[in-house]
C-alpha positions in Angstrom: -12.5 -3.4 -9.7 -15.4 -3.8 -11.5 -16.2 -7.5 -12.0 -19.2 -9.5 -13.4 -20.5 -11.9 -11.0 -23.2 -14.5 -10.1 -25.2 -12.9 -7.5 -27.6 -16.3 -6.7 -26.9 -17.9 -3.9 -28.6 -19.2 -0.5 -27.9 -17.8 3.2 -29.3 -19.3 5.9 -32.0 -17.9 7.4 -30.4 -18.1 10.8 -27.4 -16.2 9.8 -29.6 -13.5 7.8 -31.7 -13.1 11.2 -28.7 -12.2 13.1 -27.4 -10.2 10.5 -30.6 -8.0 10.7 -30.4 -7.5 14.3 -26.8 -6.3 14.0 -27.1 -4.1 11.4 -31.1 -2.7 10.7 -30.1 0.5 12.9 -27.4 1.1 10.3 -29.0 0.3 7.1 -32.1 2.7 7.6 -30.5 5.3 5.1 -29.4 2.6 2.6 -27.9 3.5 -0.6 -31.2 2.2 -2.7 -29.7 -1.7 -3.0 -29.7 -1.8 -6.4 -27.0 -2.7 -9.1 -27.3 -1.1 -12.3 -30.6 0.1 -10.9 -32.0 -3.3 -10.5 -32.9 -3.6 -7.2 -31.7 -6.5 -4.8 -32.7 -8.3 -2.4 -33.2 -7.6 1.3 -30.7 -10.4 2.1 -28.8 -10.0 -0.7 -27.8 -6.1 0.3 -27.5 -7.1 3.7 -25.2 -9.6 3.4 -23.1 -7.4 0.6 -22.7 -5.0 3.2 -21.8 -6.7 6.1 -19.1 -8.7 4.0 -17.6 -5.2 2.6 -17.9 -3.8 5.5 -15.5 -6.8 7.5 -13.1 -7.0 4.9 -12.6 -3.5 4.7 -12.6 -3.7 8.6 -9.4 -6.3 7.7 -7.8 -3.7 5.5 -7.4 -1.9 8.3 -5.5 -3.9 10.6 -2.7 -4.0 7.2 -2.2 -0.2 8.9 -0.6 -2.1 11.3 0.9 -4.5 9.8 3.3 -1.6 7.8 3.5 0.1 10.9 5.3 -3.2 12.6 7.4 -4.2 9.1 8.8 -0.6 8.7 9.7 0.0 12.5 11.5 -3.0 12.1 13.5 -2.7 9.3 14.6 0.7 10.8 16.6 1.6 13.8 15.7 1.8 16.9 15.9 5.5 17.4 13.6 5.9 15.2 10.7 3.3 15.8 8.1 5.8 18.1 8.2 8.3 14.5 7.4 5.6 12.4 4.4 4.6 14.4 3.5 7.9 15.2 3.4 8.2 11.0 1.1 5.3 10.6 -1.3 6.1 12.5 -1.7 10.1 11.8 -1.5 9.6 7.8 -4.4 7.1 8.2 -6.0 10.1 10.6 -5.3 12.6 8.0 -6.2 10.2 5.0 -9.4 9.8 6.5 -10.0 13.3 6.9 -9.1 14.5 3.4 -10.9 11.3 1.7 -14.6 12.3 3.3 -14.0 15.9 2.0 -12.8 15.6 -1.4 -11.3 12.5 -2.0 -13.6 9.6 -2.3 -15.7 12.8 -4.7 -12.7 12.9 -7.0 -12.2 9.3 -7.2 -15.8 7.9 -7.7 -18.2 11.4 -8.1 -19.9 11.8 -11.3 -17.6 14.3 -13.7 -15.4 13.8 -16.6 -12.6 11.7 -18.0 -10.0 12.9 -15.0 -11.7 13.7 -12.1 -14.8 13.6 -10.3 -17.0 16.8 -9.6 -19.4 15.4 -7.3 -20.1 14.1 -3.8 -18.0 15.9 -1.8 -18.3 15.7 2.1 -19.5 12.1 1.6 -23.2 12.1 3.3 -25.7 9.0 3.1 -28.1 8.1 0.3 -26.0 10.1 -2.1 -25.2 7.1 -3.9 -26.7 8.7 -7.2 -23.3 11.4 -7.4 -21.6 8.1 -7.7 -22.4 6.7 -10.9 -19.0 4.6 -11.4 -20.3 2.7 -8.2 -23.8 1.3 -9.1 -22.4 -2.2 -10.0 -22.1 -2.7 -5.9 -25.3 -2.5 -3.8 -23.7 -1.4 -0.7 -24.3 2.2 1.2 -22.9 5.2 0.4 -20.7 5.2 3.7 -20.0 1.4 3.4 -18.6 1.7 -0.1 -16.7 5.3 1.0 -15.4 3.4 4.2 -13.9 0.3 2.2 -12.5 2.7 -0.4 -10.9 4.8 2.5 -8.4 2.1 3.9 -7.5 1.6 0.4 -6.3 5.5 0.1 -4.8 5.4 3.4 -2.7 1.9 2.0 -1.7 4.4 -0.4 -0.4 7.0 1.8 1.0 4.8 4.1 3.4 3.2 1.8 5.6 6.1 1.4 6.6 6.3 4.9 8.3 3.2 4.5 10.8 4.9 1.8 11.0 8.2 3.1 11.8 6.9 6.8 14.7 8.2 9.2 15.0 11.5 8.0 11.7 13.5 7.0 10.3 15.9 8.9 7.4 14.7 11.0 4.8 17.7 9.9 5.8 17.7 6.3 4.9 14.1 6.0 1.6 14.7 7.6 0.9 17.5 4.8 2.4 15.0 2.0 -0.5 12.5 3.1 -3.4 14.5 3.3 -2.8 16.3 -0.4 -2.3 12.7 -1.8 -5.0 11.4 -0.6 -6.9 14.6 -1.1 -6.1 15.2 -5.2 -3.5 12.9 -6.4 -4.7 9.1 -5.2 -8.3 9.8 -6.0 -7.6 11.3 -9.7 -5.4 7.6 -10.5 -8.3 5.9 -8.9 -10.9 7.6 -10.7 -9.2 7.5 -14.0 -9.4 3.4 -13.8 -11.8 3.0 -11.3 -14.0 5.9 -11.5 -15.3 5.9 -15.0 -12.3 7.5 -16.3 -10.0 7.9 -19.3 -8.3 4.3 -18.6 -11.4 2.9 -17.9 -13.0 3.6 -21.0 -10.1 2.4 -22.7 -10.2 -1.1 -20.7 -7.9 -1.4 -18.2 -8.3 -3.4 -15.3 -6.5 -3.3 -11.8 -9.3 -5.8 -9.7 -8.1 -4.2 -6.5 -5.4 -2.1 -7.2 -1.5 -3.3 -8.1 -1.6 -0.1 -9.5 -4.5 2.7 -8.5 -3.2 1.9 -4.6 0.5 0.2 -4.9 2.1 1.6 -7.6 0.8 5.5 -6.8 2.6 4.6 -3.3 5.7 3.2 -4.9 6.0 6.0 -7.0 5.5 8.4 -4.7 7.5 7.0 -2.7 10.7 6.8 -5.0 9.7 10.8 -5.7 10.2 11.3 -2.0 13.5 8.9 -1.6 15.2 11.4 -4.5 14.4 14.4 -3.6 15.3 13.3 0.1 18.7 11.6 -0.7 20.1 8.6 1.5 20.9 8.8 5.0 23.6 10.0 6.5 26.1 6.6 6.5 24.6 4.5 3.5 27.0 5.3 1.2 30.7 5.8 2.0 33.2 8.1 0.4 33.5 5.7 -2.6 30.3 5.5 -2.9 30.2 2.1 -1.6 26.6 0.5 0.2 27.1 0.4 3.1 23.8 -1.5 4.9 22.1 -0.2 8.0 20.3 -2.7 9.4 16.8 -2.8 10.9 16.4 -3.2 14.5 13.8 -5.5 14.8 13.1 -8.5 12.5 10.7 -10.4 15.1 8.8 -7.3 15.0 9.3 -6.8 10.8 8.1 -10.5 10.4 4.8 -10.2 12.1 3.7 -7.2 10.1 4.3 -9.0 7.2 2.2 -11.8 8.5 -0.5 -9.3 10.0 -0.3 -8.0 6.2 -0.8 -11.1 4.6 -3.8 -11.4 6.7 -5.1 -8.4 6.1 -5.2 -8.8 2.1 -7.8 -11.5 2.4 -10.2 -8.4 2.8 -8.0 -6.6 0.3 -9.0 -8.8 -2.7 -11.8 -10.6 -2.0 -13.5 -7.9 -0.5 -13.5 -5.6 -3.7 -15.6 -7.5 -5.0 -18.1 -5.1 -2.5 -20.4 -8.3 -2.9 -20.7 -11.9 -1.0 -20.5 -13.6 -4.0 -18.7 -17.1 -3.1 -17.3 -17.9 -6.4 -15.2 -14.7 -6.8 -14.1 -14.6 -3.1 -13.0 -18.3 -3.4 -11.2 -17.3 -6.5 -9.6 -14.2 -5.2 -8.2 -15.6 -1.9 -6.8 -18.4 -3.1 -5.1 -16.7 -5.9 -4.0 -13.8 -3.3 -2.2 -16.8 -0.6 -0.7 -19.0 -4.0 0.6 -15.3 -5.0 2.0 -15.0 -1.5 3.3 -18.3 -0.4 5.0 -18.6 -3.9 6.8 -14.9 -3.6 8.4 -15.7 -0.3 9.6 -19.0 -1.8 11.0 -17.2 -5.0 12.9 -14.5 -2.7 14.2 -16.6 -0.4 15.8 -18.4 -3.1 17.4 -15.3 -5.2 18.3 -14.0 -1.8 20.3 -17.1 -1.3 21.7 -17.7 -4.8 22.9 -13.5 -4.6 23.8 -13.8 -0.6 24.5 -17.3 -0.1 22.3 -17.3 2.6 18.4 -17.6 3.0 18.2 -13.6 4.0 14.9 -12.7 6.0 13.8 -9.2 4.9 14.4 -11.0 0.9 12.1 -13.6 2.0 9.6 -10.9 3.7 9.5 -8.9 0.6 9.6 -11.8 -1.6 5.4 -12.5 0.2 4.9 -9.1 0.1 5.6 -8.4 -3.9 3.2 -11.8 -4.8 0.7 -10.1 -2.2 0.8 -6.9 -4.3 1.3 -8.3 -7.7 -1.4 -10.1 -7.8 -3.8 -7.5 -6.4 -4.7 -6.3 -10.1 -5.2 -9.9 -11.2 -6.4 -12.1 -8.2 -10.2 -12.5 -10.6 -8.9 -13.3 -13.8 -5.9 -15.2 -13.7 -5.9 -19.1 -13.1 -4.3 -20.4 -9.8 -1.3 -21.8 -11.9 -0.4 -18.6 -12.9 -0.8 -17.0 -9.4 1.8 -19.3 -8.7 4.5 -19.0 -11.2 3.9 -15.4 -13.0 2.2 -13.5 -9.9 4.0 -15.3 -7.3 8.0 -16.4 -8.1 8.5 -14.3 -10.4 7.8 -10.9 -8.4 9.1 -12.6 -5.5 12.6 -13.0 -7.7 12.4 -9.3 -9.4 11.4 -7.7 -5.9 15.4 -9.0 -4.4 16.9 -7.7 -7.8 14.8 -4.2 -8.0 15.8 -4.2 -4.0 19.8 -4.5 -5.1 19.7 -2.1 -8.6 18.3 0.7 -6.3 20.6 0.8 -3.7 23.6 0.5 -6.4 22.2 3.5 -8.2 21.5 5.9 -4.6 18.0 6.0 -4.0 17.7 4.7 -0.5 14.8 2.9 0.6 15.2 1.4 3.9 12.3 -1.2 4.0 12.2 -1.8 -0.2 9.1 0.0 -0.8 9.3 1.1 -3.9 10.3 -2.2 -5.3 7.7 -4.0 -3.5 5.3 -1.7 -4.5 5.8 0.5 -7.2 7.9 -2.1 -9.2 5.4 -5.3 -8.3 2.4 -3.6 -8.9 3.6 -2.3 -12.4 4.5 -5.2 -13.2 1.3 -7.8 -12.0 -0.9 -4.9 -14.0 1.5 -5.9 -17.1 1.6 -9.3 -16.7 -2.7 -9.1 -16.3 -2.4 -8.3 -20.1 -0.7 -11.8 -20.9 -2.7 -14.2 -18.1 -6.4 -12.6 -18.7 -8.1 -15.9 -19.0 -10.7 -13.6 -21.7 -8.8 -11.1 -22.8 -4.9 -12.0 -22.2 -2.5 -12.4 -24.9 -0.6 -16.2 -24.0 -5.1 -16.8 -24.6 -5.6 -15.7 -27.7 -7.2 -12.5 -27.6 -4.6 -10.2 -29.2 -2.6 -7.3 -27.9 -4.7 -4.5 -27.4 -5.6 -5.4 -23.6 -2.1 -6.0 -23.2 -1.1 -2.8 -24.4 -4.1 -0.6 -22.4 -2.5 -2.3 -19.8 1.0 -0.6 -21.0 -0.4 2.5 -21.4 -2.1 2.4 -18.0 1.1 1.3 -16.2 3.1 4.1 -18.1 0.4 7.1 -17.9 0.3 6.1 -14.0 4.4 6.3 -13.5 4.4 9.4 -15.4 1.8 11.1 -13.6 3.1 9.9 -10.3 6.5 10.8 -10.7 5.5 14.6 -12.0 3.2 15.2 -9.2 5.4 13.7 -6.5 8.3 15.5 -7.5 5.9 19.3 -7.5 4.7 17.9 -3.7 7.7 16.9 -2.4 9.4 19.7 -4.1 7.2 22.2 -3.0 6.9 21.3 0.5 11.0 21.3 1.1 10.6 25.4 -0.3 7.9 26.1 2.0 8.3 24.0 5.0 11.6 22.0 4.7 11.6 18.3 4.1 14.6 16.7 5.8 15.5 16.7 9.6 18.7 18.8 10.3 21.9 16.4 10.1 22.5 16.3 14.6 18.6 15.5 14.6 18.9 12.5 11.9 22.4 11.1 13.8 20.4 11.5 17.2 17.2 9.6 16.0 13.7 11.1 14.9 12.1 9.9 17.8 14.1 12.4 20.6 14.4 15.1 18.1 11.0 14.8 16.7 8.5 13.5 19.4 11.1 13.8 22.8 10.1 10.1 23.6 11.8 6.7 22.9 10.4 3.3 22.0 12.9 1.6 24.2 13.6 4.2 27.0 15.5 1.5 29.6 17.3 -0.3 26.8 18.4 3.2 25.1 18.8 4.8 28.1 21.5 2.3 28.9 23.0 2.7 25.8 23.4 6.4 27.0 24.9 5.5 30.4 27.6 3.8 28.4 28.9 7.4 27.1 28.3 6.9 24.0 24.1 6.7 23.0 23.2 10.4 23.7 25.4 11.2 20.5 24.6 8.0 19.0 20.7 8.7 19.4 19.9 4.9 20.2 20.9 3.0 17.5 19.8 -0.7 18.2 22.2 -1.0 21.1 24.7 -3.3 20.1 28.5 -2.9 20.6 28.5 -3.4 16.9 26.2 -0.7 15.7 27.3 1.2 18.3 31.2 1.2 16.7 29.5 1.6 13.4 27.0 4.8 14.3 30.3 6.6 15.6 32.4 5.8 12.1 29.3 7.4 10.9 29.4 10.5 12.8 33.1 10.8 12.3 33.1 10.4 8.8 30.3 12.9 7.6 31.7 15.1 10.1 
């Protein structure tokens, strides 16, 4: 995440005056206001802090985006469950990252994990030497990094949707943010062994997205597919989501929030760096959406909206690692168009090998996060292979991607296997057919709508598919086939 930046720029006295009035009480305990031990100006300290907090708020809004995408891509009978998981996994992450996670990730320690700075408190910046490059207060740094941790945890929700026990999911969310996500973050951002090797991941294609994606893969593999996803002959049977308008809104919210995710990772109000990262972020997303649309059009004969939406997300994920280090043309071609096409092929591939991922989270975050991290080894404007710097940096990026994949898969199987043995991981067959909203939460996302379906004589048994006669018939056939 660290970046060299020009810190000399001007802010108007009026802006600084307003900033002082708004933030003076909160900054009375400020973290030294130094960068690498050198004091910065008071004005610089304030604007760095304000910018980082505002960026963190944008990233927090991405929780709503994930909730909408996942709810829209799944069936109506599970919408409340999706929303509950997105609310509670961030809540669990907040506590876990405060207790231990931030200290493991950024605390002073060894090559594998930090051992200082647990229960984050003001004026403890000396415990986090890996963050010496930013001037912001300790709790500002914690807040900004927390919303990243919450993103990594919530990625898994979509891949495990419609069949996971709520309590078991909460246990997973707490543990991953308490231990596993911070460990990978320490390796790359916290002064650990991959960072020492020279691996770069500016805003988290690997640290955030691939970690979430690979844990999602482990969880989906242990859970198995949803009832009715595959016929007796093994043929893939589409299970349509219930609300594509909501899913589309979710993608726009995520796209919006990504302007905090990537530019905010400067953790400093540095105009040139923020401008480059914002431009590259937008270009990659736009190109990804176009490539996803075209690829789906070629493969399926129609410009399929779910693939277009995932294409945009694929571009956003891929550029997250590289947004501060590549030229805009590369953001379009290799971090936008390429991932936008790859994500469609990846979704189809996972479907065909029996990994049921209702929203494409594994392909978007795991596959495209790894792809973007490796591509940085080619297109980094100073260290990239195609810029004449040799293969050393590319090799480091590859080692990092493979190491994180291996760690997350082993940790994921161990974590989900333990939860399965101790608590149970999957709901019962009847609960899955009824829908997790009623079975787990005693509520329905659309009570009037779903009640009308129930009054027709089939809704109670079907647990509220999305409500059309076609889907009611499809749900009835699933029940008959799996009886």
